[in-house]
C-alpha positions in Angstrom: 79.9 125.5 106.1 82.9 123.3 107.0 81.2 122.4 110.2 78.1 121.2 108.3 80.3 119.3 105.8 82.4 117.6 108.4 79.2 116.4 110.1 77.7 115.1 106.6 81.1 113.2 106.1 81.1 111.5 109.5 77.6 110.5 108.8 78.4 109.2 105.4 81.6 107.1 107.0 79.0 105.9 109.7 76.3 104.5 107.3 78.8 103.0 104.9 81.1 101.3 107.6 78.4 99.4 109.0 77.2 97.3 106.1 80.9 96.8 104.9 81.8 95.6 108.3 79.0 93.4 108.7 79.8 92.0 105.4 83.6 91.4 106.3 82.4 89.6 109.5 80.1 87.3 107.4 82.8 86.7 104.9 85.3 86.0 107.7 82.8 83.5 108.9 82.6 81.9 105.3 86.3 81.6 105.3 87.0 83.9 102.4 90.6 84.6 101.7 92.3 87.4 103.8 92.9 89.2 100.2 89.2 89.3 99.5 88.3 90.6 103.1 91.2 93.3 102.4 89.5 94.3 99.2 86.3 94.5 101.0 88.0 97.0 103.6 89.7 98.9 100.8 86.2 99.4 99.2 85.0 101.2 102.4 88.1 103.3 102.6 87.7 104.4 98.9 84.0 105.4 100.0 85.5 107.5 102.9 88.3 109.1 100.6 85.6 109.8 97.9 83.3 111.3 100.3 86.2 113.6 101.5 86.5 114.6 98.0 83.1 115.4 97.2 81.6 116.5 100.4 84.8 118.0 102.2 86.4 119.1 99.2 89.6 117.3 100.1 91.5 116.1 97.2 94.8 114.3 97.1 97.9 114.1 94.4 100.6 111.7 94.2 104.2 112.5 93.7 107.3 110.5 92.8 105.3 107.2 92.3 107.9 106.0 90.3 109.9 105.3 93.7 107.4 102.4 94.5 108.7 99.1 93.7 107.1 96.3 91.7 104.5 94.5 93.8 106.7 91.4 94.1 109.4 93.3 95.9 108.6 93.2 99.8 108.9 96.7 101.4 108.0 98.5 104.7 106.3 102.1 104.2 107.3 104.5 106.7 104.9 107.3 106.5 104.6 110.9 108.0 101.6 110.9 110.4 99.2 114.0 110.8 95.8 112.7 110.6 93.4 109.9 110.1 93.3 110.9 106.3 96.5 109.2 105.3 95.5 105.8 107.2 92.5 105.7 105.3 94.2 106.7 101.7 97.2 104.6 101.8 95.5 101.3 101.0 93.7 102.9 98.6 96.6 104.2 96.4 99.2 101.5 97.1 99.4 98.8 94.4 99.9 96.1 97.2 97.9 94.7 100.0 99.2 96.5 103.4 99.4 95.3 106.8 99.4 98.0 109.6 101.2 97.9 112.9 98.7 99.2 115.4 97.8 99.4 119.0 95.4 96.4 119.9 92.8 99.1 121.3 91.4 99.8 117.9 90.1 96.4 117.7 87.4 97.2 120.2 86.0 100.3 118.2 82.7 98.9 117.0 82.3 98.0 113.2 85.8 99.5 112.0 87.6 97.6 114.8 85.7 94.4 114.4 86.3 94.7 110.6 90.3 95.3 110.8 90.4 92.3 113.4 89.7 89.9 110.6 92.4 91.2 108.1 96.2 90.4 108.1 97.5 93.2 110.4 99.6 93.4 113.4 98.2 94.4 116.6 100.2 94.9 119.5 100.2 95.7 123.2 102.4 98.7 123.6 103.0 98.0 127.3 104.7 95.1 126.4 107.5 96.6 124.4 110.0 93.6 123.9 107.2 91.1 123.3 105.5 93.5 121.2 108.6 93.9 118.8 108.9 90.2 118.7 105.5 89.9 117.5 106.1 92.6 114.9 109.2 90.7 113.5 107.5 87.4 113.4 104.4 88.6 111.7 105.9 91.0 109.7 108.5 88.6 108.4 105.6 86.2 107.4 103.4 89.0 105.9 106.1 90.4 103.8 106.8 86.6 102.4 103.3 86.5 101.2 103.7 89.8 99.2 102.2 92.1 101.8 103.7 95.3 102.5 104.1 96.3 106.0 103.2 100.3 106.9 104.4 101.9 110.0 104.1 105.6 111.4 107.7 106.1 113.0 106.2 109.1 115.0 103.8 106.5 116.6 101.2 108.9 116.8 99.4 111.9 114.7 101.6 115.1 114.9 100.8 118.7 114.5 101.1 120.5 111.3 104.4 122.0 111.0 106.2 120.0 113.6 108.4 116.7 113.9 107.7 114.0 116.3 109.9 111.4 118.0 110.9 108.9 115.1 111.3 105.6 116.8 113.6 102.9 115.2 110.8 100.1 115.0 110.5 100.2 111.3 114.1 100.3 110.6 114.7 97.4 113.1 112.0 95.4 111.3 113.7 96.3 107.9 117.0 95.0 109.4 115.6 91.8 110.9 113.8 90.9 107.9 116.4 92.1 105.2 113.8 94.4 103.2 114.2 97.8 102.0 112.0 100.8 103.7 110.4 103.5 101.8 109.6 107.0 103.4 106.5 108.6 102.5 105.8 112.4 103.2 102.1 113.5 103.5 100.8 117.0 104.4 97.3 116.1 105.4 97.1 118.5 108.2 96.4 121.4 105.8 92.9 119.8 105.4 92.3 117.3 108.0 94.1 118.7 111.1 95.2 116.3 113.9 92.4 115.5 116.4 90.3 117.9 114.8 86.4 117.3 113.9 86.1 119.9 111.4 87.8 119.6 108.2 88.7 122.0 105.3 88.8 121.8 101.4 92.0 121.5 99.9 95.0 119.4 98.1 96.8 116.8 100.2 100.1 115.8 98.6 101.6 112.3 99.1 105.3 112.1 98.2 107.1 108.8 97.9 110.6 108.8 98.7 113.8 106.6 97.5 113.9 103.1 98.7 116.5 102.8 101.5 118.3 99.6 101.6 118.7 97.8 105.1 121.6 95.5 104.6 124.6 96.3 106.9 122.8 99.2 108.6 122.0 100.1 112.2 118.3 100.9 113.1 119.0 104.6 114.5 121.2 105.6 111.9 118.9 104.3 109.2 115.9 105.8 110.9 117.8 109.2 110.9 118.0 109.0 107.2 114.3 108.2 107.0 113.6 111.2 109.3 115.7 113.6 107.3 114.2 112.7 103.8 110.5 112.9 105.3 111.2 116.2 107.2 113.0 117.8 104.3 110.1 117.0 102.0 107.5 118.3 104.3 109.3 121.5 104.4 108.8 121.3 100.5 105.3 120.4 100.5 103.8 122.6 103.2 106.4 125.5 103.6 103.8 128.0 105.4 103.4 125.6 108.2 107.1 125.8 108.9 107.4 129.3 108.4 104.7 129.7 111.1 106.8 127.5 113.7 109.8 129.3 112.8 108.3 132.7 113.5 
């Protein structure tokens, strides 16, 4: 049954992404604002999340949302990364437009990549490390000044359930360079949507928003250690069974 549901959800995403992506390409040609194009993208993401709920049985809940600032406060979100689910979910649940930092190869994915290529996002070439970070800083500063929140996955890639990846300090370096705070976010999505797995399972995904961490007077590595400590401690609370299995 889970395999059939996963096939149906994949079909749902495919048939909905094509018209939305084409509409975004047309909107870009007609010079619609970046905000309107972003809302079109979020509309498709909401369809994917709604499909996950009704087809896969994957639901979500938000905890500690009072830690989110008002929309006029620039902030960088540093999010635990276990699956594609949180990539789709975060723009749907956040009160502000988001700009992802992602590898440029995603731009070549048919329809999905063509759509995000028309948005205010930061796509980088990971092979050009120093140049890539300078691009993140320059574009990040501009986007934050426009009221767009920057979102990054500090582990860099999707991590197996119950494990911690190598937290890289790019997000905290950006925060220090731009003078904005960061907010850590824990997500236990791999309970239902495992890393790199086609088959998904019914269940509840919890998104927990951490306290704002100021960047003034901080060092990138030391600041990232604080982010990592909060996220990983929270992951143990959200998904204790996964960490018991790893310990065993």
